N, C-alpha and C positions, 0 to 999 in steps of 0.2 A: 793835556796830551803827555804821555809818558816819554821820558828821555830816550827810551829804546827806539823811538822813531828816528833818531839820529844815526842809528847803526850804519845805514847805507852810505852816509858821508865818509865813514871810516874806510870804505872801499876805494876811495879816490887815491891815486898814487902819482905825485904826492898830494896829500890833503893840505890845502893852503888855508891857513887861519890868519886873518888880518886883525891886528889890535890897533885901534886908532886912539892915541893918547890925547885927552883933552884936560890933562891935569899935570901936576908935578910928577916927575919920574920916581920920586921917593915916597909917593902916597901909598898907604897900606892897600887901598883898593886896587891900584894899578899893579903893584908888586905881587900882591896875593893872587891875582889872576894870571900874570905873566910868568912868574917863576916856575910853577908846575908845568906849564906849556913848554917853556924852554928846556926843562929837564927831559920832558917827553921827546922833544925834538932831538936832543943829544943822544938819547937812548935808541931811538928808532932810525936816526939818520935823516938827512934832508931829502932823500929820495922817497921817504915814506911820509914825513911830516915837515912842512915848511911854515914857520911862524914868522909872519911879516909884521913889522911895527913901523908906524909912521905917526907924526904929529898931526893934529887936527888941521892946522893951517896949510899942510902940504897936500890936502885932498884935491883941490882943483887942478894941481899940476902933477898928480900922482902918476908915476910910470911903472908901478909895481904890477906884476901879473894879477889878473882877476882872482879873487879869493872865493873859496867855497863857503866860508863862514867868516863873517865880519862882526866885531864887537867894538862899540864905542865906549870908552871908559872916562868917566869924570869922577872927582872925589866928593867934595862936600857942597860946592857952590853950583847952583843951576847955571847951565850954559847960556851965555848971552850972544846970540847969533842974529845976524840980519836975515831978512826973508830970503835974500839971494844965497847967503851962506847955508841956510837950512835946506834950500832946494838942492844945492850942489851936494850936500852931505847925504840927503835922502836918495838922490839919484845914484850916488856911489854905493851906498849900502844895498840898494835894491838889485845890484848886479850879482849879489851872493845868493846862494840857495837858502841859506839860513843866516839871519842877522839879528842884532839886538843891541842892548845897552847895559852898562854896569854902573852902579853908583848913581850920582846925580844926573848922569846922562839919561837915565830912565824917565825923568820928568820931561826932558826935552822930547823924547820919543813919544810919550803919551800926549803931550801938547801938540805934536805935529799931526795927530789924528791917525797915526799908524797903528795904534793899539786899540782902536775902537772895537768893543766887543770881545777883546782878548784879555786873558788873565795876565796881570802885570804886578811884578814885585817892586813896589816903590820904596825907596829907603825911608826908614822911620824919621830921620832927621828932616825930611822934607814934608812931613805931615801938614805943616801950616800952609804949604803951597798947593794942597790937594784940591781945593775947591773948583778950580777951572778945568780939571781933567776927570773928576769923579764920574761924570755922566758918560764920558767917552770910553774910558778904560775900565776893565773889571779889576779893581785894585784888590790885592790879597796881602796877607801878612806873612806869606812864605818868604824864605830866604832867596829863592830863585824860581823862575817859571819858564816853561816852554809851552807856547800855544800857537798853533799853526806853524809858521816858520820863524816866529819871533822868540828871542830869548831875552829875559830880563833878570837882573840880579841886584839885590839891595846894596851890594858893595861892602866895604870894610873887610873884616875878617872872613865874611861869607864868600868873598871872592876866591879864597883858597878852596873851600868846599865845592863851589861852583866849577872851578877849573878841574879839580880832581874828579868830579862827577862826569864832566865832559870826557876826560881821559879814559875813565873806565868804560863809558858808553862807546866811545870810538875805537879804543884799542884793547880793552879787556881789563879784568881785575888784577892780573899779574903785574902789568906795567903800573897801574895805580898803586899797588902795594909797594913796589920798589921806590916810587917817588915819595910815598908817605914815609917810608923809612929814612930816606935822605933828608926830608924836611922835618923829621921827628913829629909827625902827625899821627896820633893814635886812633882818631875817630873822624869820619867824614859825615857831616850833617847832610841830610837828604833834602830833596826839593820840597818835601812836606813839612820840614822843620819851620818854625815860625820865628819872626822877629819878636823879642820879648815885649809884651804889652803894647805892641804897635797898633793892634786893632782898636783897643779902647781909646787910645789917644786920637787915632785917625778919625774915628766916627763920632766922637763925643759931641762936636759942634754940628756936624752935618746930619747925623742920624742918632739922636740921643736915645731913642728906644732900642736901637740895635746895640749901642754901646752898653746900655743897661743889661741887655740879654747876655752879652759877652762877659760882663762882670759876674753875672749870676753863674754862668757856666764855669768860669775860673774858680769861683768860691765854692762850687759844689761838685768836686771831682769824685770824692769817695762815695757820695750818695747822689747820683745824677738825678736831675729833675726831668720830668716829662715835658715835651714841647708845649703841650697845652698849658701846663703850669707856668712855664717861662713866659708865654704870651700873656697869661692872666696877671702875673706879677708886674710886668712892665706896662700893662694897660692897653694892649692892642690885641687884635684877633690873631688866631693861629695863621690864617691865610696872609695877613699883613706881615707877620714875622717871617714867614717862609719867603715872601716876595722880596723883603729887604735882604735876607741872607743870600738869595739867588742873585740879586742884582749886584750887591757889593762884595760878596765873598765867593760867588760862583758855586755855592753848595747849599744843601738843605740843612736846617738847624740840627737835626739828629745826626747827620753825617759829620758835620763840623764838630759837634760835641764829642762824638766817638773818636775822631782824630785827635782832638785836644787831650782826651784822656789817655790815648795811646802814646802821644808824645810825652806826657808826664810819666807814663810807665817806662818808656825808653830811657828817660833821664834817670829814673830811679834804678833801673837795671844796670846802668853804666856807672852811676855815681854813688850808690848806696850799697849796704850789705844786707838789705832786706831779702828774704827768700822770694822766689818767683811767685809763690802763692800769696805772700803778704803784699807784693807789688800789685798783683791783680786785684786784691781786695781794696787796697788803698786807692785804686783808680776806678772803682765802681763795677768790677767784674766779680759776680758771685760764683761763676762757674769757671774752673780752670780751662776747660776745653773751649769755652767761648772766648776767653782771653787769648789763648794760643792761636785760635783760628783768626780772630780779628787782627791780632798783631802780625801774623804771617801774611795776611792779605795786604796790609798796608806797607810793611817793610820788607817782605820777601823772605824773612827768616822767623823762626819761632822765638819766644822769649828765652827758652833754654839755650838755643844756639847763640842768641845775642849775649847772654851772660857768659857762655863758654868762650866766645870770641874775645870778650874782655879779659877773661882769666888767661887765655893763651897769649894775648898781647903782653900782659903783665909778666908772665913767666918768661916770654921771649926777651923782654927788656932786662929781666933780672939775670939772664945768662950772658948778657953782653959784657 
């Protein structure tokens, strides 16, 4: 589900966002999520946006006004909650129109059964814990996800991208740009960006054939393989391969492969000096028009606009 479905939340006045802290206040995950929201609150005023923060242990006695959006944040360690504590926390979160988890709290959310059949961005660091939730949640390698009214983010530095994406969706790109300048952030990774190598690690023991297929895709960006060839090389039928991709990645192999190549193209456009034509060829696009169309469909801008945005940012920084 696209983040644009959250736009209606931005109409609330004030929009109340509650952040529940289940980690140290100095954690990167927590600070990365909260700081952009605090800056947005300061810019808009509390009559427009109210960011409420409370510690996990305060939930049963919480006297804060009900929030429209609730996010539970943990850092690296899985939450250790009793059944009663989990029930109280779930009951509290369900009062919001949209709610979810960031960082290690995602594992708790998936284990609770609340992510059954929903796309879930589980932190890479918790891959070893994945066995007991793989059948319930549709685990993805994306940095963050919105499915139904559930939000999940892998945490770490991705908390900043997640928070800035929420701000852009709810209040527009101008406010996002102002906050990016304050935080010295030049680029916001999107919901379709992936945790590096997370999928291969995550599925290696659970679905070795899927892991092999993903490694083949990673190794053959410039000259993409056909789905039938990938299935043959890993030793399963095309139908079996498609079923595994759909179950564990929520996507068909061809679509996943295309997005993987486009993500590589985006990285090259932003971090290299290769021409746009060269980038397209390096990512398996023999036609410039096909590259531009596919890139625009996924990211909302053309490769040329992506490169121009980067150059404009560099020029702007150079004039400061």
